[in-house]
N, C-alpha and C positions, 0 to 999 in steps of 0.2 A: 659713334656719335652717343647712341642710348644703348645700353646693354639687356637688349632685348632677346630671348632665345626663341626657339621655336614653340615651346610649350607656352610661353605667354602670349605669343601670337594667335594660337589655336584658341586661348580662352577668349581673348579679345573678338575674334572672330565669331565665336558661340554666342557672346554676349550680344554682340552686334545683330546676329542673326534673331535673336530672342526678342531684343528690343524694337529693332526696325520690322521685322518679319521679311519673307522671301521677297516681296515686291518692290521695296524700297532699299532693299541692302545693294542691289548693284548701281543704282544711282547716288547713293552715300558712298559707294566705294570709288566712283569716277569722281564725285566732287571731292572726296579726300585726297585721290591722286592728283587733281587739278592743283591743290592747295600745296602739296608737297612739291610739284613741279614748279609752282610760282616761288616758293620760299627758297628753293635751291638755285633758281636762277637769280633772283635778289642777292642771295649769298655770293654767287660767282661773280655777279656786277660789283659788289661791294669788295670783294676780295681783289678784282681785276682794277678797280680805281686806287684802293691803297697800295698795290704793287705799283703803279703807274706814277704814284705820289713818291713812293719811297725811291724809285729809280730816278725821278726829278730831282730830288733832294741830294742823292748821290752824284749826280751829274754836277748839279751846282757845287758841291764841296770839293770834287775833283777839280772843277776848274778855279776854283778860289786858291785850292793849292797849288796849281802849276801857274797860276797868276803870280803866286808869292814866291814860288821857286825861280820863275824868272826874273822877276824884280831884285830877288838876292843875288842871281847869277850877274846881272847887271851891276849891281854894286858892287861886287867882286871883282869884276871886270875893270870898273873906274879905279876901283883901289889899285889895281895890279898895274894900270896904265893910265895915268894921268892924262895924257892927251886926248883920251877917248872922253873925258868929262868936257874937254873943251870943243869937241866935235862930236856930238851923239849920233850924226846920220851915220858916221862911219865915213865920210867922204874925206879922202886925201887932201890935204892943203898945199899949193905948190911948192913951198920948201922943204915938205918931208918927202917928196918924191926922190927917187935915188936914181 
């Protein structure tokens, strides 16, 4: 994410030690760690929610496509055999039985 090398981290640690002093530095490091963990947890939460939304949209799109294909197949079937249009349930009429 950030392109920070070891030398930059060392400089930041030395500056923090000089500014905060040795007695407040551990508390500040714990607080910084807490905020980093919270930020990561929030990021993962947002990422998981977006992935769920995308999966839901993909499922809905797939269902729409499936319905459309089924509708087209039904239309093709009706065009191929006009008797199907007369009896959409597929039940055989008494005069059709052989």
